N, C-alpha and C positions, 0 to 999 in steps of 0.2 A: 642838278648841275651843278651842287658843288662837285661833289664826285668828277664832274666832266671837265672842269676847272682847274682841278689836281694832279689828272693824267694830261691835262696840254700841257700843264706847268711844267710836269718831268717829259716831255716832249720835247719842247723848248729847250731844256737845259741840258739833252744828251746829243742836241745837233752838234756838228762839227764847229766850229771857233770862223776856219776860214768860207764855209757855208754860209753861216750868219756874216759875215763881214762880205761876201759877194752882192749879197743884199741889197741893191739901188746901184751899184755902179760900183767902179774899184778903180786901183792906178790914182786916186788923186784927180783925177780927167773928167770934165764931164760929158756921160754916155760913154764911157770905157775907152781903152787903154787907147784908140785911137779917135780924133773930133771926125764927129760924123759915120763913124761904121762902127760894129763892132764883130769880135771875134767869135765862132762858134765853141772853142774851145779853151779860147785865150779867158782874161778877166774880167768877160761882160758881166753879163745879168744872169743871175741861176737858173736854170731852166727845169732844175727838178722839184724842189719846195719853195710855196707861197706861203709867208708869212703874217703878211701885214694883214689880214682879215679874222685870222686865230686870235693874235694879241687885241685885236679891238674887241674881240667878243671876252676872252679873260679879265680884260680890265670894265668892263662892264657888268661883268659878275661880280669882280673882286666889289665894285662901287653900291650893287643893292644887297650886300651882303645884311644882315640884324648883327645888329651889337647886341652884348650881354644883356641890357636895358630892355632891349625892345624883343626879344626872346621870351623875356618874361612876362611881358606887357601882351607877347601872341598868346601864350600859353593861358593867362587868367581871363583872356577876348574868346578863346576857343572853347575854354571849361563855361564861361557864361552862357557861350550860343548854347553849348551842350544841355544848360539845364533849361533852358527855354523852351526847346527842342520836348525835353522830359514834360514840362508844365502842359505844351501843348497835346503830348498824346493824352497825358491825364485828364485832361478838360476833354477832348473828343470821345474818350472812355465814357466820362462823368454822363456826357449826351442821352446814352442808353439807358439810364437807369433811372426807375419810377423814382416820384418825390423829388427831385432832383432840385428843388429851386434855390435854396439854401447852402446845396455841396457847389451845385454848380455857377453859381457868384462866390462863393473863398475861391475856386479854381479859375475863375474869370479875373480876379482879384489879380491872385499869385501870378498868372500866366502875363498880363499884362505888365506886372513889374519885372520880370524875369526877360519879358520882349524889349521893355526900355533899356532894363542893363546890359541887353546884350549889344544893342545900337549905340547907345552910347560911351562902350569899350573899342567899338568899334571905330567909331570916328575920333576916339581920344587917340589910336594906335595909329592912322594913315595920317592924324595931324604932327604927329611925333620924327615921321619922316624927314631925311636930308633932302637939299637940290637933286641931288643925283642919286638919289633913291624917287624922289618925285618925277626925274624924265627920265630913267631908267624902267619904272614897270610903270608907264602913264597907264598903258591899255589894262592891265590888270586892277588900277586903283578904279577906272572906270566905269570895268566888268562888276565892281565889288559895289561902285559905287549905287547902280543899277540895282542890283538885287537887293540892295536896303531898302531901296524906292520902293520894289515890288512887295517885300516884307510888310511894309508900312502904310503898303496901299490892302492887300489882306487883313491886315490887323484892322483896320476902319471898316471892313467888310464884315469881320465877326461882330465886332464891336455892335457897329448899326444893327446887326440880325438880334446880338442879344438883346438891346435898351427895345427893340421892337416885338421882341415876345414872339419871335419867327420859329415855324415848328421845327420837331428832330431834324426831319432833312434838309432842309434849308441850311440850318445850322450845322450841320454835318458837315453840307458841301462848302462853307465858306469854311471850317476848321482843316477840314482836306487840301483846301488851295493854301491855306497858309503854309501848313505843313511841307507843301512842296515848295512851294520859295523859301522857307528858312533851310530847308533841305540844301537851296541851293547856292546860298547865302554862305550855309557851313562848309559846304567843298568851292565854293569860290577862293573864301579864307583860306581852308589847304592847299591850296593851289596857289596862292598869293607869299602863304611861308617855304613850301619849294624852292620859287623863286628867288627869295631870300636867304636858301639852304637855311633855313630851320626845320629841323626832324619834328615829326607829327608825335603831338603828347600821345604813349601810350598809357590806356585805360590801367595796366600794369603797376607803373610808377606810383600811384596812390597807398595811401597808407590809411587803414580804417581801424579803429581801436573799438573792438565789441565789450563795453562795460557789463562784466558780470553782475546776472540780476542779485536784487538787496531788496529783502523783506522789512518793510519800515511797519511798528505794530501803531497803532493809534487807538487813545482811550478817549470813547465818547458814551456819559454816561455811565450804564454796563453795559457797554459792548464794545471787543475787543475787536478793531479793524486791522488785515493784515494786506499792503497792500503791496505789493511785489512790481518793482523798480527796473528794469533793464535800459541801454541806450548803445547808439553807435556813435561815436563821435570821427568824423572821417576831414582830410585836408580837402579844400573847395579850392584854391589858387592860391597862388606864392604872386605877390604883386613887388617888385624891391626888394627891402627889407622885412614886409612885412606876410604873414603867412596864417591865410584865412581857413578856418575850419566850418565845417557845418557840424549842429548836434542837433540827433534826433533822440528824443527821450519817452520811452514807454512805458505806462501805468499799467498793470493789470488790475481791474477793479471788481474782481468775480465777488472776491468775500463782501465790498459792500455790496453787491447785488444782493447776495444770499443774506444779508443781515438787515436790508434798509429798513424792512417793519418794524423791527427794533428800534433801529437808528430812530425813526420818524414818532414811534413812539415813546420815545423817551422826552423829545422835541417839544410834541403835538398835545399829547394826552391832556387835558384839562379837568379836573373834576373841580367845579366853582359851585358851592350847595346853592348858593343864590345868586347863580347867574349862569355862562357858557359852561357845557360839558363837553369835553370830544375826548371820541375813543377811536385811536387809528384801528381798522379792525385788519385789513391787509395792506403791503403796498409792494411795490415792485419798480426795480430802476432797469429800463432795457433801450436801446441805443433808439437814433432817429438821426441820423447821420445830418451836417456836423457835430447834434447835439446831443442829450439826453433826453429821457423821458423817463417821468417819475409818472406812477400810477398810482393813487391812495382811494382806499375802501375805507369810509368811517363813518361812524356814528357823530348825532348831535343831538343834544339836550337843551332847552334854554328855560333857566327857571327866575322865578321871582318870590319874593319874601317879603312875608309882608306882619305886621305886628298888631293884634288887635284885643289885648288880654294874654294871648298867647302869640308867640311866632308860627305863620301859614307858610307853607311853601305852595308857588302853585305852577305848573308845567304851561308854558308860554306856545312852546313849539318842540317836536321832533320828528327826528328821520336822519332815514340813510343818505348817502351821497357817493360819489366817486368825483373827484376832482385831479386833472391830471396837469405837470408843470412841465415845462420843454426848459430844458437848462440848457445855455450855450456857454462855451466858453470862449474868453479873450485875455488876452494879454495887456492892463494897463501902463499905462505910461511909463510908472516905476517900475516896471519890468515885472511884477507879481500875479501873480494867475488868480483870475474873477469868473465870476457866473454870473451871465442875469436872466433870471428867472420869468418866465409871463406863460399864464393859465392858457393854456391850450384847450381846455372844452370841461364841461363841468353838465356833472348827468346829476340832477334833485329837482323836486318838486315845491312848490305849495310856497312857506316862507324860509323855508331852509335854503332853496332854489332863488329866493330874493336877494339873500343873506350873502350867499356866495358869489352872487355873479354883478350886486349892483352894492353892496355892501362893504363893511373891513374885511368881515371875517374871510371874503375869497384873496383876501390879499394880506392879511394877516398867515393866512394858510399858506398861500406862494412864499413870502418872503421867508417862513421859519424853514420852509423844505429848500430853499435856497441857501439859507446859511446854515443848513446843517450837513449837507454835501458837498460845499465850500469849507468847510470847517474842516472836516475829515479830508479833503484831498489837500489843504495850505500842509498839515501834519505829516501827512503822508505820501506828497509827492513833492519835494523841496526838491528844486531843479539842482540848484547847485551843490548841496549835501552829496547828492549822487555822484557828482565828479570829485576826483582828486584835491586835498589841498591846493596842489602847484598851477593848474587848470582856474579855478573857481573866479577869482577878481578879472580874468579876464570874459567870461561865459556871459549873455545877456540873452533872454529868451523873445521873441519876434513871434508867435503862434500858436495857438493852440485849439483841439478840436478834438470829440468822442467819436469814436468809428468802433463797428463792432466787427467782431471775428468772425461772422458767419455761422456759428453756432448761438448766437444769445448774449454769449458774453462782450462786456463795454469796456473799452481802456480809452484813457487820455495820449492823447499823443500830442509833444512838445518839440517844437521848432524852435532853434537858437543856433548864435552862432558864437564863434571867436576870433579873435582877430591877436594873433602873440608874432612878438620881434623876432628878431633870429638869436638874440640875443641869450631870450629865456626859452627859446626854441626846444633846444637839449631837456633843461628841466619839466618841463608841462609834457613832450613827447615817454618820460621818462616814467614821470607819475602815472600820465593812462595806459604808460603799457604794466605797470606792477596792479591795476583796476581791469584789465581787459582779459578775458580771454582770447586763444588765437585766433585770428580770420585767415578762413581758405583765400591761398591765392594771394595773399598780401605780406607786405613786408614787415613788420611789426620789430626786427632787431635794427633796421636802418634807418633812425630818425632826419637823415641828413637828407633821401630825397628829398623833403620838402621845399628843399632850397633849390632843387634842380632847378 
């Protein structure tokens, strides 16, 4: 429509002055040169071009055009809606997987947050309209309000199904209904942008910095563990003078998996001649998304010593056991990486089984397994140290999870964000560029694109 307005303005400027002067009468007389009549060829009303309606359309187009601040707000709004759509598609994909409860709950929370952000920015954008914009875009505003209402209704239906533990088919139908309404919501936003002469944001205008992989070596007892860390920093949206970046850091834990038996032996093995003796035989660390699972096989003995003339040792119990500890990552309120350990399964008989299930032995083993892995993770996967110094003060961790690569390899995925002002944008972009490898179809040499 903006292009139409420009063409119309050029056409009006090209009209002869006398033709414009004829519009509505001439000669200073009401109704033309002769009161009560008019000449077909004289100074009466022109018969060739009627400009009144076209001028009104032109002024209406100009009245609803977006300001520079509204264009920035529109880009942020559309971007947030796209994020909500991506979260919904990820949620739908997870519905078809086995053992989905923990991961699905994580996706449900992320989806709810993304939908809330999209609807909030949409409302905020509409509230910033001027009176002429509210009047000229009345129908579009009404359509967008209806689309927002439909999204809210479908989101509630999906929430109710999730809370009621509905079957996969019912949940899939609810998710598809929400996706249909969210797509309509997104289309209506773009149509509103066209009415306001806002060019739809292009995905090719974003910038992605692929952080070069770095190996962090961690010393733990007699073990040296190498953790390969890489990541991506990409601009999410620009709001006024603030530039929002999303950060995704990935730590490859394959070397920890290969050495987990030695790590746990260093931490858990115990040889008290007059007490407990613990020997880790084998251990594994495998993905159980969004957690990781440590499975340790151990030999346990418990001795007591008596002194009747000479010291004697008596064995109270002895046996083998398998203990499984589920490790779930999270981000604390202080922004640090954390692990929560819980006993998933115990396979042991007799007194040893009782000690593991109801005594302090099981809790002690659980805590030591958790602390061992957490210590290595914190040393080898420092979020901010993976970023250039120019960006570290702006970075914050938000979410963490474990995931598998499909071949049994475990990796930690840490999601965060950065908010950088225009004043500091160039320094941060240059620092990221120096720590990055080229990204296909992205422009790493033009950080000013972030502020457009």
